[in-house]
N, C-alpha and C positions, 0 to 999 in steps of 0.2 A: 311323886309319880311324873314319868317321862316322859311326853305325846312327840310324837314329832308329825308334821302333818305335807300329805304331798300335792301339790295342781297347778292352777292358775288361775287365774282370772278372777272373776265376783267369786263362785262359788268358792276359794281358799281364803281370800280375805275376811268371809263372812263364818267361816269354820274357824277363823282363828280372834274373833270377834268376841266370837259364844265363848271358844274354850279358855282366854284372857283371862275372867275372872273368878276362874274352878282352878288354874292351874296355874302358877308360876317357871314351871321348868318347859316352856312349847319352843321348837324346834319347827322354820319352816322349809322347804326346795320348793322353791318357786320355777317355773316350765316358763322358758326363755328360749323358743322357740315362735313367738306370733311376726310376724311381719307383716300386719295391717294399718293404719291410718296413720298417723305421725309415730308410731314407734316404725313404724314399716321407713317410714322414710328415718329418720333417724341410724334405724338397721344400714340402708340401703348407704348411706354417706357416710357413716364412720366403723360399718362393720364390723359391731362392734351385736355385741347378746340382746333380746330384747328386754325395756327397761321398763314397761309402762306396769307389764302384772305384776314390780317385786314393788312399785311407785304405790301401784297400789293398795295392800298386802301390808306398807311400811304405813302410810297415811290410817288405812284404817283401824291402827290398833292406839290411834289418841282420840281423843276428844273433838265429835263431828263440829264442832263449834270453833273450837279455838282455831284460833288466827291462821296460825302457819299449819295449819289444813285447807286451810280456804287456799293461800299462797299456789302451796305447789300444787294442788289440787287443779287451780284456773288456767286456764285454754286461753292462748291470749290469741291476741286478733291484729291484724295487719301486717302486710310485710311475707317477706320468707319464713315468720315465725308463724303464722295464720297455724291456730290449731295446733301448736305444742304445749304441752303440760309443761310450766318450772317445773317440778319434779323431777316428771322426767330432763330436762336440758340440766339441771341442779346435777342430776345419777348423771349422767354423759361426761358433766364437768369432774366429778369426783371419779369416774371411771378411768378418764384419758391420763390424772394427774396423779392418781394410783397405778393404772396399769392394770387393774384388775377387778374388775366384777366383785367378787366379796369382801374384798378392801370396801368399796365404794357404796353397795351395803351394808358394811358394818358402819359408815358412819356415818351415813344418812339420818342409820338410826338410831344411831348417837346424836347425832343433830338432834331429832326427835322428842328425844329420852323416852326410845323403846326398852324395853328389857326380852324382847322376845327375840332367840335369835334368827335370824332369816339369808340363806342361800338361795343364789339362783346357782339351779339341776347341774350350771357348767362354769367357768371364765372364758371356753373355748366358745369360736362360735360356731351355730349348725345350724339344718331345716329340719325340713317335714322333706318326706318324697314317697310318693302315693305310687304304687305296682297295679292296674285294671287288671283283671281277667282277662283281656287285650293283649297285655303286656306293656302297653303302655304307660312311663311315668308323667310324674303330675310332681313339682315343685314345690313347695309350702304351702303352711296353714288358709291360707285365703285363699285358694287354689282349689284346692281340697273337698275342703269347707261346701265349696261353690259345686262341688261333682251332685251331679244327678243319677251316678251311681254308685255304690259302694266300691271303695277300693281291697282288693284282694288284699295287701301287704301296707304295711306302712310302717317306716325305716328314718334312721335320720339321716342326712349326708353326709356326715364325717363322723366317725365315731369319738365324741368325745368323754372325758374322765368327770368325774364332779371334784369338786373344792372339795379340802382338807378339812376334816370333820363333819363330810356328812355322812360317808360309811358309819365312821364311832357312830350318833349319833340314831340311828337307826337301830345300830347291835345292840345299843344300854335301855333303848327306847320300854316304857311298858307298853303301848301304846303306837298303832304308825295307822292315819286315818288318811285316807286320799279321796278324793270329789269331796263334793258335785264338783260338777260343769261341763263342759263338754268334751267329751270320751276323747276322740281327736287329738284336742287344739288344746286343754287343761292337763287328761286323767295323763293321757298314754306319755309324750314328752320326757319327760326326769322318768319315768319304768323303762325308756329305752334306751338310756345310761347306762350303761355293763354291769359299773362298782355300784351304782345303786340298787337293778334290781339283784345282783348277786347278794347283798347282803337284806335286802327283803323275803329271799331266800328263804336266808339261815338265821334274820331272829329269831330271836324268843317271842320278843312282840306281839300282842294282838292286835291283828292289821284290821280295821275295818273301812268296808267300800260303802261311802252315803251315794246312791242312786240317784239317777237326778229327777224329780217328777212329773217332769213336762216329757213330752218330745221335745228333742232337739228342732231350729231350725232350718240346721246344717243337713251332710250328705248321710250324719248320725242316726237322725230322726229316720229317717231309713226303714234304720231295725227295730226288733224289740230289744226290750233290757235285758232281755237271757239270751239272745241273741249275738251283742255289744258286747255281753259281759264275758261268753263262750269265745268271741274274736277276739276278746284285747287275748283273755288268755294263750289264744293259739299264736300271736303277735310275739303277748314276753316272756312264751312257754316255760310258765308253773301257772299254778293255782295262784293270785297273786295277792286274795284277802282270806282273814279265817270268819268273818262274820260282814253278811252283807244284808245293808236297810234297803228291802225295798221302799215302793212307795208306801205298798197295799200296811208295811209295820210301825210308818210311820204312822199313818193316819189309825192305828190300831192302840197306838202309841198317847194321839190323841195327845199331840204336839203343836196342832192350830187344825181350824177350821178346813175342810176339803177346800171351798170358795176360799180361801189364802195358797191353799197350799198352790191350787192350780193359775195362779198370779201369777206364780214365780218360780221360775224351770229353781233357779238355785237356791231356794230356799229360804224364808225369816231366818231371822237373826236369834227372836228368841227364841225359836220352833227348835233349832238347834244344839241352844244353850240346857232349854228342858231336857234335849236327847243328852247328852254331855256329861251334865246332871246327875242323871238317872244310870248310867254307864257305870259312870268313874267313878258313884257315891254306892249303888249300890251288888257290883257287877263285879267279880274276883277274874284275871286273865285264864284262867283254868278252866271255868265253868262258859265263858264264851268263846271259846277254842272249838274251830271247826264247826260252827254254826251256821245257819241261813234265815234270818230273821223274814 
């Protein structure tokens, strides 16, 4: 079974970790518009795509006690490198040598011994731009997340294309898993890439959207999950999911206690693993389509 996962941040990395023991044909498409923290500093200096979420996804797939994981996750202290993770710097070096984010990620994954295919959403640099109801434009994920009022519209500052292989992986997938994670900064960016959106619209794969359990601390927290889904559908231009997994549905599936679920907005790996084991083991593509749980 071929599964494509789309997102960013902690959410996507945990989905991959949960799916890895269940399926060997995994592909991830990672958002690359983050402009905060050390990732933002690297982007500003080098005019490159965001590398932090890519590093997180790659490292999540190896043993958490592995020395190489601890080394690449380590954040340096002192001097100009204060706060930068070694993994981000290695990815930057590979990007500069190969002149391709896709190739840099491929080589980084090979270095780690990963079998999962991981793509940046694009090799080209772009950012998020929000338009408010007043017509004012706000640039960058960090500034958009910090807004007091939900934006009317969000788009990419520059039209970009997906790397070679991304569209084909979506078209050939049996399942596409989207989320969980920040709606604007993790879920939305890859869906704004035209050829990714077009592939999602026509693929025969069952598209599963995992909603957030907890309200976001960003501006997205001002809307309910239903309103966020309606907004996403309007921005993207089509319904991008066949099956939407709500917090209530996850509770009904008894994937974890309510206390555990409320403690983490990104879901526990064990809960996600149980969810996917149930979906992949007992459900068929046909009987999942056009449902909302």
